[in-house]
C-alpha positions in Angstrom: 0.0 0.0 0.0 2.7 2.5 1.0 4.6 1.6 -2.2 1.5 2.4 -4.2 1.2 5.8 -2.5 4.7 6.7 -3.5 4.0 5.6 -7.1 1.0 7.9 -7.2 3.0 10.7 -5.6 5.7 10.3 -8.3 3.2 10.4 -11.1 1.6 13.6 -9.7 5.0 15.2 -9.5 5.7 14.3 -13.1 2.3 15.4 -14.3 2.5 18.9 -12.8 6.0 19.8 -13.6 5.8 23.5 -12.9 4.3 22.9 -9.5 6.9 20.3 -8.7 9.8 22.5 -9.9 8.7 25.5 -7.8 8.3 23.4 -4.7 11.4 21.3 -5.1 13.6 24.2 -6.0 12.2 26.4 -3.1 12.5 23.6 -0.6 16.1 22.8 -1.8 17.1 26.4 -1.4 15.5 26.5 2.1 17.2 23.2 3.1 20.6 24.5 1.7 20.4 27.6 3.8 19.2 25.7 6.8 22.0 23.2 6.6 24.8 25.8 5.9 23.7 27.9 8.9 23.4 24.7 11.0 27.0 23.8 10.1 28.2 27.4 11.0 26.3 27.4 14.3 27.5 23.9 15.3 31.1 25.0 14.7 30.5 28.1 16.9 29.1 26.0 19.7 32.0 23.5 19.5 34.6 26.0 20.8 36.8 24.5 23.6 34.6 21.4 24.0 37.5 19.2 23.1 38.8 19.8 26.7 37.9 16.7 28.7 37.7 18.9 31.9 36.0 21.7 30.1 33.0 21.9 32.4 35.3 22.5 35.4 37.6 25.1 33.8 36.9 28.8 34.5 38.7 32.0 33.6 39.1 34.6 36.3 37.9 38.1 35.2 37.5 41.3 37.2 35.0 44.1 37.0 35.3 47.4 38.8 33.0 50.4 39.0 33.4 53.8 40.7 32.2 57.3 40.2 33.2 58.3 36.7 34.6 55.1 35.5 34.7 51.3 35.3 36.7 48.4 33.9 35.8 44.9 32.6 38.9 42.9 32.2 39.7 39.5 30.9 43.2 39.8 32.5 44.3 39.8 36.1 47.4 40.5 38.1 50.1 37.9 38.9 49.0 37.1 42.5 45.5 36.0 41.6 46.3 32.4 40.6 48.5 31.4 43.7 46.2 33.2 46.1 43.0 31.7 44.9 44.5 28.3 44.9 45.8 28.7 48.4 42.7 30.2 49.9 39.9 28.2 48.2 40.0 24.4 48.7 37.5 24.2 45.7 40.4 25.1 43.3 42.1 21.9 42.1 44.7 23.8 40.0 45.5 27.2 38.5 47.5 28.5 35.6 48.7 31.9 34.5 49.2 32.8 30.8 50.9 35.8 29.2 50.0 36.5 25.6 53.2 38.4 24.9 55.5 35.4 24.4 56.4 36.0 20.8 59.9 36.3 19.5 62.5 35.3 17.0 63.3 31.5 16.9 66.7 30.5 15.7 68.0 27.0 15.1 71.1 26.6 12.9 70.3 28.5 9.7 66.5 28.6 10.4 65.2 32.0 11.6 61.4 32.3 12.3 59.6 35.3 13.7 56.8 33.7 15.6 54.3 35.9 17.3 51.9 33.1 18.3 53.7 31.9 21.5 52.5 32.1 25.1 54.3 32.3 28.4 52.8 30.0 30.9 53.2 27.4 33.7 53.4 23.6 33.6 49.9 23.3 35.2 48.4 24.3 31.9 48.8 20.7 30.8 46.8 19.5 33.8 44.0 21.9 33.0 43.7 21.9 29.2 43.6 18.8 27.0 46.7 19.2 24.8 47.9 15.9 23.3 51.6 15.3 23.9 53.3 13.6 20.9 56.8 13.7 22.4 58.0 14.7 25.9 56.5 14.5 29.4 53.5 16.7 30.3 54.4 16.4 34.0 57.5 18.5 33.8 57.7 20.0 30.3 57.6 23.6 31.6 58.8 23.3 35.2 62.2 24.9 34.4 62.9 28.4 33.0 63.9 28.7 29.4 61.8 25.7 28.4 59.5 25.5 25.4 56.8 23.1 24.1 56.2 23.3 20.3 53.2 22.4 18.3 53.7 19.8 15.6 53.5 22.3 12.8 56.1 24.6 14.3 58.4 21.7 15.2 58.3 20.5 11.6 59.1 24.1 10.4 62.1 24.4 12.7 63.5 20.8 12.7 61.9 19.2 9.6 60.7 16.2 11.7 58.8 16.8 14.9 60.3 13.6 16.4 63.7 15.3 16.3 62.7 18.4 18.3 62.8 17.1 21.9 65.9 18.0 23.9 67.2 20.3 21.2 68.3 23.8 22.1 67.1 26.8 20.1 67.5 30.5 20.6 64.5 32.8 21.3 65.6 36.4 20.8 69.2 35.2 21.5 68.3 33.3 24.7 69.0 29.5 24.7 65.8 27.6 25.2 65.4 23.9 25.6 62.6 22.1 23.6 61.0 19.8 26.2 58.0 18.5 24.2 55.9 18.5 21.1 52.1 18.6 21.2 49.5 18.1 18.5 48.3 21.4 16.8 45.8 23.2 18.9 42.2 22.8 17.5 41.1 25.8 15.6 37.8 25.8 17.6 39.6 27.2 20.7 39.1 30.7 22.2 42.9 31.0 22.1 45.4 29.2 19.9 49.2 29.2 19.8 52.3 27.7 18.1 54.3 27.2 21.2 54.2 27.4 25.0 57.2 28.9 26.9 57.9 28.7 30.6 58.0 31.9 32.5 61.5 33.4 33.0 62.8 33.1 36.6 60.9 35.4 39.0 58.7 36.6 36.1 55.4 36.3 37.9 56.7 37.8 41.1 58.5 40.6 39.5 55.8 43.1 40.1 56.1 43.2 43.8 52.7 41.5 44.3 51.0 44.6 42.8 47.3 43.6 42.5 46.6 46.6 40.3 49.0 45.6 37.5 46.8 43.4 35.3 48.6 41.7 32.5 48.1 37.9 32.8 45.2 35.5 32.1 44.2 33.3 35.0 42.4 29.9 34.6 41.2 27.7 37.4 40.4 24.0 37.4 37.7 23.5 40.0 37.0 20.2 41.8 33.3 20.6 41.1 31.6 22.7 38.4 29.2 24.4 40.9 32.2 25.5 43.1 32.5 28.7 41.1 29.5 30.1 43.0 31.3 29.8 46.3 34.4 31.7 45.0 32.3 34.4 43.3 30.3 34.9 46.5 33.6 35.6 48.4 34.6 38.2 45.8 34.0 41.3 48.0 35.9 39.8 50.9 38.7 38.8 48.6 38.9 42.4 47.2 39.0 44.0 50.7 41.7 41.6 51.9 44.0 41.8 48.9 43.2 44.3 46.2 41.6 47.4 47.9 45.0 48.8 49.0 46.3 48.9 45.5 43.2 50.0 43.6 41.3 52.1 46.2 37.6 51.9 47.0 35.2 50.7 44.3 32.4 48.3 43.6 34.4 45.2 42.7 33.1 41.9 41.2 35.2 38.8 40.9 33.7 36.6 38.1 34.6 33.1 37.0 33.7 32.6 33.4 33.0 29.0 32.3 35.5 28.0 29.6 32.7 26.8 27.3 31.0 30.3 27.4 34.0 32.4 26.6 33.9 32.2 22.8 30.3 33.2 22.4 29.5 35.1 25.6 32.6 37.2 26.4 33.5 40.6 25.1 35.8 42.0 27.7 38.9 44.2 27.4 42.0 42.3 26.5 40.5 39.1 25.2 43.2 36.6 24.4 41.6 35.7 21.1 38.9 36.9 18.7 35.6 35.8 20.1 32.2 35.2 18.4 28.9 36.5 19.6 25.9 34.6 20.9 23.6 37.2 19.4 24.7 36.2 15.9 24.1 32.5 16.7 20.6 33.4 17.7 20.1 35.6 14.6 21.4 32.9 12.2 19.4 30.2 14.0 16.2 32.1 13.6 17.2 33.0 10.0 17.7 29.4 9.1 14.4 28.4 10.6 12.5 31.2 8.9 14.0 30.5 5.5 12.9 26.9 5.8 9.5 28.0 7.0 9.1 30.3 3.9 9.9 27.3 1.6 7.3 25.1 3.5 4.7 27.9 3.3 5.2 27.9 -0.5 4.3 24.2 -0.6 1.3 24.6 1.7 0.0 27.6 -0.3 0.4 26.0 -3.7 -1.0 22.7 -2.6 -4.1 24.1 -1.1 -4.5 26.6 -4.0 -4.5 23.6 -6.4 -7.2 21.8 -4.5 -9.8 22.4 -7.3 -7.6 20.3 -9.6 -7.6 17.3 -7.3 -11.1 17.5 -5.8 -12.7 15.0 -8.2 -9.8 12.6 -7.6 -10.5 12.8 -3.9 -14.2 12.2 -4.5 -13.5 9.1 -6.7 -11.1 7.6 -4.1 -13.7 8.1 -1.3 -16.4 6.4 -3.5 -14.2 3.3 -4.0 -13.6 3.0 -0.3 -10.7 5.2 0.8 -11.1 6.7 4.2 -9.7 10.0 5.4 -6.7 8.4 7.1 -5.7 6.6 3.9 -6.0 9.9 1.9 -3.9 11.7 4.4 -1.2 9.0 4.2 -1.3 9.4 0.4 -0.8 13.2 0.6 1.9 12.7 3.3 3.7 10.3 1.0 3.6 12.9 -1.8 5.0 15.6 0.4 7.8 13.3 1.9 8.8 12.2 -1.6 9.1 15.8 -2.7 11.1 16.7 0.4 13.5 13.8 -0.1 14.1 14.9 -3.7 14.6 18.5 -2.6 17.0 17.3 0.1 19.0 15.4 -2.4 19.3 18.5 -4.6 20.2 20.5 -1.5 23.1 18.1 -0.7 24.5 18.7 -4.1 24.1 22.5 -3.9 25.7 22.5 -0.4 28.7 20.6 -1.7 29.1 23.1 -4.5 28.8 26.3 -2.5 30.6 25.2 0.7 34.0 26.5 -0.5 32.6 29.9 -1.1 30.7 29.9 2.2 33.9 28.9 4.0 35.8 31.7 2.4 33.0 34.1 3.4 32.6 32.9 7.0 36.3 32.1 7.7 35.4 28.5 8.6 36.6 25.2 7.3 33.3 23.4 7.2 32.6 20.2 5.3 29.3 18.6 4.3 30.0 15.5 6.4 30.9 17.6 9.4 29.4 15.0 11.8 30.6 11.9 10.0 29.2 10.2 6.9 26.6 7.9 8.7 25.4 10.7 11.1 25.1 13.2 8.2 23.1 10.8 6.0 20.9 9.8 8.9 20.4 13.5 9.8 19.4 14.4 6.2 17.0 11.5 6.1 15.5 12.3 9.4 15.3 16.0 8.5 13.6 15.2 5.2 11.0 13.0 7.0 10.2 15.5 9.7 10.1 18.5 7.2 7.9 16.4 4.9 5.5 15.6 7.6 5.4 19.2 8.9 4.9 20.5 5.3 2.1 18.0 4.6 0.0 18.3 7.8 -2.3 21.1 6.7 -2.6 20.1 3.0 -3.3 16.5 4.0 -6.0 17.5 6.5 -7.5 20.0 4.1 -7.6 17.9 1.0 -8.7 14.7 2.7 -11.6 16.6 4.4 -13.7 17.3 1.3 -17.1 15.6 1.4 -17.7 12.8 -1.1 -20.8 14.1 -3.1 -19.6 17.8 -3.4 -16.2 16.5 -4.4 -17.6 14.3 -7.2 -19.4 17.5 -8.5 -16.1 19.5 -8.3 -17.6 21.7 -5.6 -15.0 23.2 -3.1 -17.6 24.5 -0.7 -16.9 27.5 1.6 -13.2 28.4 1.1 -13.1 31.5 3.2 -11.1 30.1 6.1 -8.7 28.4 3.7 -8.2 31.5 1.6 -7.7 33.5 4.8 -5.1 31.0 6.0 -3.2 31.2 2.7 -3.2 35.0 2.8 -1.9 34.9 6.4 1.0 32.7 5.3 1.9 35.1 2.5 1.8 38.0 5.0 4.1 35.9 7.3 6.5 35.2 4.5 6.9 38.9 3.7 7.1 39.9 7.3 10.2 37.7 7.5 11.7 39.1 4.3 11.0 42.7 5.2 12.6 42.3 8.6 15.7 40.7 7.0 15.9 43.5 4.4 15.7 46.2 7.1 18.3 44.3 9.2 20.7 44.1 6.3 20.4 47.8 5.6 21.0 48.8 9.2 24.0 46.4 9.5 25.4 48.0 6.3 24.8 51.5 7.8 26.6 50.6 11.0 29.6 49.1 9.2 29.8 52.2 7.0 29.7 54.4 10.1 32.7 52.5 11.4 34.6 53.2 8.3 33.8 57.0 8.2 33.8 58.0 11.9 36.6 60.3 13.0 38.8 58.1 15.3 40.7 61.1 16.7 43.7 60.6 14.5 44.5 60.4 10.8 44.8 56.7 9.8 45.2 57.4 6.1 48.7 57.0 4.6 50.0 55.5 7.8 51.5 52.1 8.1 52.8 50.2 11.1 54.9 47.1 11.7 56.1 45.2 14.8 59.8 44.6 15.4 60.1 41.1 16.8 63.8 41.1 17.1 64.9 42.5 20.5 68.3 43.4 19.2 66.8 45.6 16.4 64.7 47.5 19.0 68.0 48.9 20.3 68.5 50.6 16.9 65.1 52.1 16.5 66.3 55.7 16.7 68.8 55.0 13.9 66.1 53.4 11.8 64.0 56.5 12.2 66.8 58.8 11.1 67.5 56.7 8.1 63.8 56.6 7.0 63.4 60.3 7.3 66.2 60.9 4.8 63.6 60.1 2.1 61.2 63.0 1.4 58.4 60.5 0.8 58.4 59.8 4.5 56.7 62.6 6.4 57.3 61.4 10.0 58.0 58.3 12.0 56.8 57.5 15.5 57.3 54.7 18.0 54.9 53.0 20.5 55.1 50.0 22.8 51.8 48.5 21.5 49.9 48.5 18.2 46.7 50.5 18.2 43.8 48.9 16.5 44.3 45.8 18.6 42.8 45.0 21.9 46.0 44.6 23.8 47.2 47.9 25.2 48.3 47.3 28.8 46.7 49.1 31.7 47.5 50.0 35.3 46.2 51.9 38.3 47.3 55.5 38.8 46.9 57.5 42.0 47.0 61.2 42.6 49.1 62.7 45.3 52.8 63.3 45.7 52.9 61.1 48.8 52.0 58.1 46.6 49.2 56.9 48.8 46.1 55.5 47.2 43.2 58.0 47.2 39.6 58.1 46.1 40.8 59.4 42.8 42.6 56.2 41.9 42.1 55.4 38.3 42.5 52.3 36.1 43.8 53.5 32.7 45.4 52.3 29.6 49.1 52.7 29.7 50.7 53.4 26.2 54.4 54.1 25.9 55.2 56.4 22.9 58.0 58.6 21.8 57.8 62.3 21.1 57.0 61.7 17.4 54.0 59.4 17.9 51.5 62.2 18.5 52.5 64.3 15.4 52.8 61.2 13.2 49.2 60.1 13.9 48.2 63.8 13.8 46.5 63.6 17.2 45.5 67.0 18.5 46.6 68.5 21.8 43.7 69.7 24.0 46.0 71.4 26.5 49.7 71.7 27.4 52.4 70.3 25.3 53.7 67.1 23.7 56.9 65.3 24.9 60.0 67.1 23.9 63.5 65.8 22.9 65.0 69.0 24.3 63.7 68.4 27.8 65.7 65.5 29.2 63.5 65.1 32.3 60.5 64.1 30.2 61.8 60.5 30.1 61.3 60.0 33.8 59.0 62.8 34.9 56.5 63.6 32.2 53.2 61.9 31.1 50.4 62.8 28.8 46.7 61.9 29.5 43.6 61.9 27.3 40.4 64.0 27.7 38.4 61.0 29.0 40.7 60.6 32.0 40.5 64.3 32.7 36.6 64.3 32.4 36.2 61.3 34.6 38.3 62.8 37.4 36.4 66.1 37.1 39.5 68.2 36.6 39.3 71.6 34.9 43.0 71.8 34.3 45.1 68.7 34.4 48.4 70.2 33.2 50.9 70.3 36.1 49.1 67.7 38.3 51.3 65.0 39.7 50.3 61.3 39.4 51.6 58.2 41.1 52.4 55.9 38.2 54.1 52.9 39.9 56.8 51.7 42.2 60.4 51.0 41.2 62.4 47.9 42.0 63.5 49.4 45.4 59.9 50.0 46.4 60.1 53.8 45.9 56.9 55.4 44.6 57.3 56.9 41.1 55.7 60.3 40.7 55.2 61.9 37.3 53.8 65.2 36.1 51.1 65.7 33.5 52.6 68.0 30.8 49.8 67.7 28.2 46.3 66.5 27.5 45.6 64.9 24.1 42.2 64.9 22.5 40.4 61.6 22.7 41.3 59.0 20.0 40.1 55.4 19.6 42.7 52.7 20.2 40.3 49.9 19.4 37.0 49.1 17.6 33.9 51.3 18.1 32.3 48.5 20.1 34.3 49.9 23.0 34.2 53.3 24.5 37.3 55.4 24.6 39.0 54.5 27.9 41.1 56.7 30.1 44.7 56.7 29.0 48.2 57.6 30.3 51.0 58.0 27.8 54.7 58.0 28.8 58.0 57.9 27.0 59.6 54.4 26.6 61.9 53.6 29.6 63.7 50.8 27.8 64.6 50.0 24.2 62.5 46.8 24.5 59.4 49.0 24.6 60.2 50.5 21.2 58.8 47.7 19.1 56.0 49.3 17.0 56.9 51.8 14.2 54.3 54.2 12.8 55.3 55.7 9.5 53.3 58.4 7.7 54.1 58.5 3.9 53.2 61.2 1.4 50.6 60.6 -1.2 52.0 59.5 -4.5 54.0 56.4 -5.3 53.1 54.2 -2.3 55.0 51.2 -3.6 58.2 53.2 -4.0 57.8 54.3 -0.3 57.3 50.7 0.8 60.3 49.5 -1.1 62.4 52.2 0.5 61.2 51.3 4.0 61.9 47.6 3.3 65.4 48.4 2.0 66.2 50.6 5.1 64.9 47.9 7.5 66.9 45.2 5.8 70.1 47.0 6.5 69.4 46.7 10.2 67.7 43.3 10.2 69.3 41.1 7.5 67.3 38.0 8.3 63.8 39.3 8.6 61.5 41.4 6.5 59.3 44.1 7.8 55.6 43.0 7.6 53.6 46.2 7.0 50.0 46.8 8.0 48.3 50.0 7.0 46.6 51.5 10.0 43.2 51.8 8.4 43.4 48.1 7.6 44.2 47.4 11.3 40.9 49.0 12.3 39.0 47.5 9.4 40.1 44.1 10.7 38.3 44.7 14.0 35.0 44.7 12.1 35.7 41.6 9.9 33.4 39.5 12.0 30.5 42.0 11.6 31.3 42.4 7.9 31.3 38.6 7.3 28.2 38.0 9.3 26.5 41.0 7.7 27.3 39.6 4.2 26.1 36.2 5.2 22.8 37.7 6.4 22.5 39.7 3.2 22.9 36.6 1.1 20.3 34.7 3.0 18.0 37.7 2.9 18.2 37.6 -0.9 17.6 33.9 -0.8 14.5 34.4 1.5 13.1 37.0 -0.9 13.7 34.7 -3.9 11.9 31.8 -2.2 9.0 34.0 -1.2 8.7 35.5 -4.7 8.9 32.0 -6.2 5.9 31.1 -4.1 4.1 34.3 -5.2 4.9 33.5 -8.8 3.4 30.0 -8.4 0.2 31.4 -6.7 -0.3 34.0 -9.4 0.3 31.5 -12.1 -2.3 29.2 -10.7 -4.7 32.0 -10.0 -4.4 33.1 -13.6 -5.1 29.5 -14.8 -8.2 29.3 -12.5 -9.5 32.7 -13.8 -8.6 32.3 -17.4 -12.2 32.3 -18.6 -13.0 35.3 -16.4 -10.0 37.1 -17.9 -11.2 36.2 -21.5 -14.7 37.5 -20.8 -13.3 40.7 -19.3 -11.1 41.3 -22.4 -14.0 40.7 -24.7 -16.1 43.2 -22.8 -13.3 45.8 -23.2 -11.1 45.4 -20.2 -7.6 46.8 -20.7 -4.3 44.9 -20.1 -3.6 47.3 -17.2 -6.9 46.6 -15.5 -6.4 42.8 -15.7 -2.9 43.1 -14.3 -4.3 45.1 -11.5 -7.0 42.5 -10.9 -4.5 39.7 -10.4 -2.0 41.8 -8.5 -4.0 44.0 -6.2 -4.9 41.4 -3.6 -1.3 40.2 -3.2 0.0 43.8 -3.0 -2.4 44.5 -0.1 -0.9 41.5 1.7 2.6 42.9 1.2 1.4 46.3 2.6 0.0 44.6 5.7 3.4 42.8 6.1 5.2 46.1 6.0 3.1 47.4 8.9 3.7 44.3 11.0 7.4 43.9 10.1 8.5 47.5 10.8 8.2 47.5 14.6 9.7 43.9 14.8 12.7 45.0 12.7 13.2 48.2 14.8 13.1 46.3 18.1 15.5 43.5 16.8 18.1 45.9 15.3 17.9 48.3 18.3 18.9 45.3 20.5 21.8 44.5 18.1 23.1 48.0 18.1 23.4 47.9 21.9 26.6 45.8 21.3 28.4 49.0 20.1 29.5 51.9 22.2 29.2 54.2 19.2 26.3 53.5 16.9 23.9 55.0 14.3 20.4 56.1 14.9 17.7 54.0 13.2 15.9 56.1 10.6 12.2 55.6 9.7 13.0 55.6 6.0 14.9 52.3 6.5 11.6 50.5 7.0 10.0 52.4 4.2 12.9 51.3 1.9 12.6 47.7 3.1 8.8 47.6 2.6 9.0 49.4 -0.7 11.8 47.1 -1.9 9.8 44.0 -0.9 6.7 45.4 -2.6 8.6 46.3 -5.7 10.1 42.8 -5.9 6.7 41.2 -5.3 5.0 43.5 -7.9 7.6 42.6 -10.6 7.1 38.9 -9.7 3.3 38.9 -10.0 3.1 41.5 -12.8 5.2 39.2 -15.1 2.7 36.4 -14.9 -0.3 38.7 -14.7 0.8 40.5 -17.9 1.2 37.1 -19.6 -2.3 36.2 -18.7 -3.7 39.6 -19.7 -2.2 39.6 -23.2 -3.4 36.0 -24.0 -5.9 35.8 -26.9 -9.4 35.5 -25.2 -10.4 33.2 -28.1 -8.2 30.4 -26.7 -9.9 30.6 -23.3 -13.5 30.9 -24.5 -13.6 28.6 -27.5 -15.1 25.8 -25.5 -18.0 27.9 -24.3 
C-alpha cells in the first residue's frame, strides 16, 4: 500500500512539472540555507569542547565600577592564581598565561619570527587537554627557558617533529630547551598558539605583588563545576583583603567565566583571542528556521490553491472506499517524496557552495561535518520531519472534502482556507522585510565604522612590529634613516599597536605622597616617543607634547587623554602629579602631566574610549612598533624604500607592513562577514518567497482564465487585468510592512546595543525595506499577470 502511495506521488510530480519544480527548488534552497547555517552554528558551539575537563575550567575576570569610570577585564594580576589556589579548597589547580610570548626563533640557519607563542606554567597541561606527541607533560615547563612546540612549528624548525625534543634553540638570542611537542591546537579554541614557553625566573613575582598591574590570564580548574558560586560569593571579601589597598575603594566583582562560554559570551577588554557573539548565533538560527518556513509555506499555499484540480480525484477515491486516514497518508507520501528529492538536490548544492561559504565565513566546514553515517541519517530524518510538517495542513485540508460535493467538483466555503493562505503570504513577507531592514541597518553601522573620526589620521599611515629585540636597540637609527627620504613625512614609536585590543593598563593615583586616594584610576598605559602624536596627527587639547629638548621628560612627564580628565572632574590637568608605579627598590614613582591629548580610539567602536596615560619608553624593548606616515603618491616606492632601510638593520627578517586603516577595518571583519552572510540569506529568502508568489499568481491566472477572457471581450484593458490579479497580493505585502517595521526596529535596536558608538535607526529604512519588498513582489506577480492579460481570449473561450 505504501509503495503504491509513493508511485501515485511520483506520477503527480511528473504530471504537474511547474508545480513540482517550484516546490522542489524552493525547498532545496531552504534546506541548503538551513544546513549551511546549521554547520556554522554547530562550529561556533563547538569551541573549547575538546577539553575533557572543560565543564570545570573557569577563567578569572575582574570588574570594577566607581564614580566616573569602570573596567571589565579578561586579565588579572600575577598574584591571583596562587592566592585563589591557596585560599579556596575548591580550586584543584590554577595557571597563568601571558599572551606576549612571541619572539625570533633561531636554530642553525633557520630563523622564524613567531608571534603566536604564550608564556605560561606547567599546570596548563593538567587543566587543558593538549595531546603530547613527544615529551613528558608532568615536567615540560617546570624549568625556566623551556618550550613546548606544536607539531607544525616543530616541523618548520626541525623538519621532523620527532627530532625536536631535547634540542636547544634561541629565542631572541636566549638559549631555550625544547621539552615537548604537542598536536596542533584545534582551531575551535578561544585562544590558539604555536608554542608554550615557561615563564622566566621570577617573572610572575617581578611586580612586587601589585594587584593593580593586570597583564596575565588566570584559569582555574575546580573540583566541582558548581564550586564557582562559592568563590564568586567571596569576591568582596577577597577584594577587601588583597586588592583594595592597590586599587582604592570601588564596587568590585570577581567573576569566574565558564570556559565553554568564553567564545560566544565574552566581550571584555584584552580578550586573548577573537571571540564570536551569541547574538549572531541566535540571529542565524532564527534566519535558518525562517527561510525553511518560507519554503514550507510555499508548498502549503500552492497545494491548497491547487485543491480544485484534485477534488474529483479525492471524490472518486472516497467512493471506492478510501477513508480519510488513507487519503492523508497518500498526501503525506507525496510531500515526503518531494522533500527527499529537494534534500538530495540541496546536498549537491551545499557541496558546490561550501568552498565559497567557508571563504566568506572564515570557517573550514565540510558537508560530512558530523561523519558520513550521522550526516546521511540527519538528512533522512530531517527530510522525513520536514515532509510531515509540510504536509500536515494540505493532507488534513484535501482529505476533508465531502464525497458528493467532491464528485461534483464543488469546493464549498473556502473563506477560512483563503484567509489561512493569505496569512501565510503575509508571514513570508514579514520575514523578508525584517531581513531587508536588518541588512540595511547592519550596512549603515559598518559604513559608520569606516567613516567615523577616530581622533587621529589613519590614512597613509603604516605600522609594523619589530620582533627582534636586538633591532629595537636601533630604532632611533632606523627612524633617522627613514626620514632621509622626502616620501616619509614622519616616524613615531609605540610600545603597542593601536587597532588591537592589547594595550596594557594599570592603576594611577593622585598625590605626591604616593598613597592610594579616592581618585585612583584604572587607565590604559601606552608608551610612545615624542614623534608618535604628530605622526598620527593627534590633536593636543592642553599643554604640550613630549620634547626631545627636555631630558627630564623621560622620567618625569606623562600625557593623558580627555576621557581621564573628564572622569576625574578636573578643569586643568596640566601640572598635576600622578603616582604611576613603584620602582624595583619600592620607591613610589611620581610623574607630572605635561599635556592632554584629544580623545582617540585605540580599538574598535564596540568599546568606548578609555582613560589613557602615555609615557616615554623607559627601555629599548618598549620601542617595538613603528608608525610611518608616507606622502601621497607612489606608495609602492615608499614601501620599497622602507623595506630596504629595515633590511640594512635586520638582515634575516622582512618588515611586515600593515596600514593603520586596515588594522581598524580588521576589527569589524566578524561583523562584515556576518552582515554579508545575512544579506545573502536575505536575498535567498526574498527569492523563495517570490517563487511562491509566482506560483500562486500562475495558478490564479489559470483558474480565472475564462473570467479574464470575458473581461477582455467586454473591453477590459491589459492594465486593469494586471491590477485585478496583483492588487490582492500587494495588499498583503502592505500589511506585512506594517507588521514587520516594529519587529525589525526592536531587533536591530537590540543588536546596536553591542556597540559603544552607533547610528540612529531612521524611519526611512523600514519604508525602503517595505518598498523594496513590494517592488520585488510587484515585478514577480506582474510578469505572470501580464502574460495572462495579453493572452488571446479566443483560446480561453472557444469551449463555451
